[in-house]
C-alpha positions in Angstrom: -7.0 12.0 9.1 -7.6 14.6 6.4 -10.9 14.5 4.6 -11.9 16.3 1.4 -14.3 19.2 1.9 -17.9 18.6 0.9 -18.8 20.2 -2.4 -22.0 22.3 -2.0 -24.4 23.9 -4.5 -22.9 27.3 -3.8 -19.4 28.5 -4.7 -16.8 25.7 -4.8 -14.8 25.5 -1.6 -11.3 24.5 -2.6 -9.3 22.1 -0.5 -5.8 23.2 0.7 -3.8 21.1 -1.7 -0.5 22.8 -2.6 0.1 23.0 -6.4 3.2 21.3 -7.8 3.6 24.2 -10.3 2.0 27.3 -8.7 1.9 29.3 -12.0 0.5 26.5 -14.1 -1.9 28.0 -16.7 -4.4 25.3 -16.3 -5.8 22.7 -14.0 -4.5 19.1 -13.9 -6.3 15.8 -13.2 -5.7 15.0 -9.5 -4.5 11.5 -10.5 -1.8 13.1 -12.7 -0.7 15.5 -10.0 -0.7 12.6 -7.4 1.5 10.5 -9.7 4.0 13.2 -10.4 4.2 14.1 -6.7 5.2 10.5 -5.8 7.0 9.1 -8.8 8.2 12.1 -10.8 11.8 13.1 -11.1 11.7 14.8 -7.7 8.9 12.7 -6.3 8.5 11.6 -2.8 9.5 7.9 -3.4 12.7 8.9 -5.1 14.0 10.9 -2.1 17.2 9.6 -0.6 15.7 8.6 2.8 12.9 6.6 1.3 9.5 6.2 2.9 11.0 4.9 6.1 12.3 8.5 6.8 8.7 9.7 7.1 6.6 6.8 8.5 6.6 3.3 9.8 4.8 0.2 8.4 4.8 -3.5 9.3 7.6 -3.8 6.7 9.8 -1.1 7.9 10.5 1.1 10.9 8.7 -1.0 13.6 11.3 -3.2 15.3 9.9 -6.6 16.0 6.8 -6.0 14.0 8.8 -6.3 10.8 10.2 -9.5 12.0 6.7 -11.0 12.5 5.8 -9.9 8.9 8.9 -11.6 7.6 8.0 -14.8 9.5 4.5 -14.8 8.0 5.8 -14.4 4.5 8.3 -17.2 4.9 5.6 -19.5 6.4 3.2 -18.8 3.6 6.0 -19.5 1.0 6.8 -22.7 2.7 3.1 -23.7 2.9 2.7 -23.2 -0.9 6.1 -24.7 -1.7 7.3 -21.5 -3.4 10.9 -20.7 -4.0 11.0 -17.0 -4.8 9.6 -13.9 -3.1 9.2 -10.7 -5.1 8.2 -7.5 -3.2 6.6 -4.7 -5.2 7.2 -1.2 -3.8 9.7 -2.6 -1.3 11.1 0.8 -0.2 14.8 0.2 0.4 14.5 -3.6 0.8 14.1 -3.6 4.6 11.7 -6.5 4.7 13.6 -8.6 2.2 16.8 -8.1 4.2 15.0 -9.6 7.2 13.7 -12.5 5.1 17.2 -13.1 3.8 18.5 -13.4 7.4 15.9 -16.1 8.2 15.7 -18.1 5.0 18.7 -19.1 2.9 16.5 -21.2 0.6 14.3 -18.4 -0.8 15.3 -16.4 -3.8 14.5 -12.7 -3.2 13.8 -9.8 -5.5 13.0 -6.2 -4.6 11.1 -3.8 -7.0 11.0 -0.1 -6.5 11.6 3.3 -8.2 15.2 3.8 -7.1 18.5 2.1 -7.9 19.7 -0.7 -5.8 20.2 0.5 -2.2 23.6 0.3 -0.6 23.9 -2.3 2.1 21.2 -4.6 0.7 22.3 -8.3 1.1 24.0 -9.6 -2.0 21.4 -12.4 -2.1 18.6 -10.0 -2.8 18.1 -9.1 -6.5 16.9 -5.7 -7.5 14.7 -4.5 -10.3 13.9 -0.8 -10.9 10.2 0.1 -11.4 8.6 3.0 -13.2 6.4 3.7 -10.2 2.7 3.8 -9.5 0.8 1.1 -11.3 3.7 0.7 -13.8 5.6 -2.6 -13.6 9.1 -3.4 -15.0 9.0 -5.2 -18.4 11.3 -7.9 -17.1 9.0 -8.8 -14.3 7.1 -11.5 -16.2 6.4 -15.2 -16.3 7.1 -15.6 -12.6 7.1 -19.2 -11.5 7.0 -20.8 -8.0 6.9 -17.2 -6.8 5.2 -15.4 -3.9 4.5 -11.8 -5.1 4.0 -9.4 -2.2 2.6 -5.9 -2.6 2.7 -4.4 0.9 1.1 -1.0 1.0 1.5 -0.6 -2.8 -2.1 -0.2 -3.9 -2.8 2.7 -1.6 -0.2 4.7 -3.4 -1.4 3.8 -6.9 -3.0 7.1 -7.8 -6.7 7.1 -8.6 -9.4 9.6 -9.5 -11.5 11.0 -6.7 -15.2 11.7 -7.3 -17.2 14.2 -5.4 -20.9 15.0 -5.3 -22.0 18.3 -6.8 -25.4 19.8 -7.8 -24.8 18.4 -11.2 -24.0 14.9 -10.0 -20.6 13.2 -9.5 -17.6 15.0 -10.8 -13.9 14.1 -10.8 -11.6 16.4 -8.8 -8.9 18.3 -10.5 -6.0 20.4 -9.0 -6.3 24.1 -9.8 -3.4 26.5 -10.4 -3.9 28.1 -7.0 -3.3 24.8 -5.3 -6.9 24.1 -4.4 -9.1 21.3 -5.8 -12.4 21.7 -7.6 -14.9 19.5 -9.4 -13.9 18.9 -13.0 -15.1 16.6 -15.7 -18.0 14.1 -15.5 -17.1 10.5 -14.7 -16.5 8.1 -17.6 -18.9 5.3 -18.1 -16.5 2.8 -16.5 -15.9 5.1 -13.5 -19.6 5.7 -13.0 -20.3 1.9 -13.2 -17.6 1.2 -10.7 -19.0 3.8 -8.2 -22.6 2.4 -8.7 -21.4 -1.1 -8.0 -18.8 -0.6 -5.3 -19.4 2.8 -3.7 -23.0 3.9 -4.1 -24.4 7.1 -2.5 -20.9 8.4 -1.6 -20.3 12.1 -1.0 -16.7 11.5 -2.1 -15.1 8.3 -3.3 -11.7 7.1 -4.5 -12.6 5.4 -7.8 -10.9 2.0 -7.7 -10.5 1.3 -11.4 -6.8 2.1 -11.5 -6.1 -0.1 -8.4 -8.2 -2.9 -9.9 -6.3 -2.7 -13.1 -2.9 -2.6 -11.3 -3.9 -5.7 -9.4 -4.9 -7.5 -12.6 -1.7 -6.5 -14.4 0.5 -7.7 -11.5 -1.5 -11.0 -11.4 -0.9 -11.4 -15.1 2.9 -11.4 -14.5 2.6 -14.6 -12.5 2.7 -17.9 -14.3 2.6 -20.0 -11.2 2.6 -18.7 -7.6 0.7 -16.7 -5.0 -0.2 -13.0 -5.1 -0.6 -11.2 -1.7 -1.6 -7.6 -1.4 -1.5 -6.1 2.1 -3.1 -2.7 2.7 -5.4 -0.6 4.8 -8.7 -0.5 3.1 -12.5 -1.2 3.2 -15.2 -3.3 1.7 -18.8 -2.6 0.7 -19.9 -3.4 4.2 -17.8 -0.6 5.8 -17.1 2.1 3.1 -16.2 5.5 4.6 -18.7 8.3 4.0 -15.9 10.7 2.8 -12.6 10.5 1.0 -9.6 9.0 2.8 -7.1 10.8 0.6 -4.4 12.3 2.9 -0.7 13.1 3.2 2.1 11.9 5.5 5.2 13.9 6.1 7.9 13.6 8.8 5.9 11.0 10.7 2.7 12.9 10.9 -0.6 13.1 9.0 -0.8 16.4 7.1 -2.6 18.1 4.3 -1.8 16.6 0.9 0.9 18.5 -1.0 2.0 17.8 -4.6 5.6 19.1 -4.4 7.3 15.8 -3.6 7.6 16.4 0.1 4.7 14.3 1.1 3.4 10.8 0.8 -0.1 10.8 -0.7 -2.3 7.9 0.0 -5.9 6.7 0.0 -7.4 3.6 1.4 -8.0 0.7 -1.0 -11.4 -0.8 -2.0 -10.2 -4.3 -1.3 -13.3 -6.2 -2.4 -13.4 -4.7 -5.8 -10.1 -6.5 -6.6 -12.2 -9.6 -7.0 -9.8 -11.8 -4.9 -10.9 -15.2 -3.7 -9.6 -14.8 -0.1 -9.6 -11.6 1.9 -8.4 -11.8 5.6 -7.3 -9.3 8.2 -3.8 -9.2 9.5 -4.9 -10.5 12.9 -6.3 -13.6 11.2 -3.0 -14.1 9.3 -1.1 -13.9 12.6 -3.5 -16.5 14.2 -2.8 -18.8 11.2 0.9 -18.5 10.9 2.3 -17.3 14.2 2.4 -18.5 17.8 1.1 -16.1 20.4 4.1 -15.2 22.6 3.9 -16.2 26.2 4.2 -13.6 28.9 7.7 -14.1 30.4 7.9 -15.0 34.1 9.2 -12.2 36.3 11.8 -14.6 37.7 13.3 -14.7 34.3 14.2 -11.1 34.6 16.6 -12.0 37.3 17.8 -15.3 35.9 18.3 -14.1 32.3 17.5 -10.5 31.8 18.4 -10.5 28.1 16.0 -13.3 27.3 13.4 -11.7 29.4 13.6 -8.4 27.4 13.6 -10.3 24.1 10.4 -12.1 25.1 8.8 -8.9 26.2 9.8 -7.2 22.9 8.2 -10.0 20.9 5.0 -10.0 22.9 4.7 -6.2 22.5 5.4 -6.5 18.7 2.8 -9.2 18.4 0.2 -7.0 20.2 1.0 -4.2 17.8 0.9 -6.5 14.7 -2.5 -7.8 15.6 -4.2 -4.7 17.2 -7.8 -4.8 15.9 -8.0 -1.0 15.7 -4.5 -0.7 14.1 -2.3 -3.0 12.1 -4.4 -6.0 12.9 -7.2 -4.6 10.7 -5.0 -4.4 7.6 -6.4 -6.5 4.8 -4.5 -9.3 3.2 -5.7 -10.5 -0.2 -4.4 -13.9 -1.3 -4.8 -15.4 -4.7 -3.2 -18.6 -6.0 -2.3 -18.3 -9.7 -1.5 -21.2 -12.0 -0.5 -21.4 -15.6 -4.0 -22.2 -16.6 -5.5 -19.0 -15.2 -2.6 -16.5 -15.0 -4.0 -14.4 -17.9 -7.7 -15.1 -17.4 
């Protein structure tokens, strides 16, 4: 995984970030460059192939794993007696299509930065989003609704602070495509770092993610908010920045030209959620561990045997402690009395 270079007391050593506008006369805040690279007119998430063309997640691109995620969401909706599932940053609606196949009762709505994808089941409604932390105006007063933000917060752009001789500074993107320390932290940014990420050499400042979470929560009048992401808590903060790029299925240097997904792990505990679990714990709660198929079944019913093997393999991937199983799930029940608190 890419890590930001340390900033020493000598000459600044720029990272290898590619500039979106190579001849720009001035630097830009990294958060602004990040947002434009993902959600601008030619941004990564507006490309025809969508994110599934570049990488796989539990929600898309991992056959069998996506089915387990769909089953978990349906089970949680049933447990809380919710009638509507809204997915924020849903790509091209891959997960919602799987849910639609498995549940005719649930109303489904996808939210993303592109127009409604072709081939999406007619039962799935679609709302276009402005991107990043922005939410559609019409997404409000949600009732009896499970709102799912799967790998959304990690692509909500944030400022990145680095340690210099003069204390913490926020990174900016230079005209030559490198990064360098810029302004001092605001009072709020400094307070956030002191509380949630003290003594860091580099830290993704979580204020924008915290604000995005609160704004999404405020759109729910009655329901459940679930955020699923790779992240960390105060007990296991990384020592360096996790900001990195993904392109064509591989980790790469961040580029700001729209060709690359740009992401950073999420400080999950700063969201202030009442329940924070890992995906392996969610699986233990809502799924049944698949049995190992008997070898005799391969002769008697080879199709069933292969299906059972496929599900068992998918479950192992979904719950791998060093992989997807370590993903965090935040769960917060919202009622009309506390939706705007």
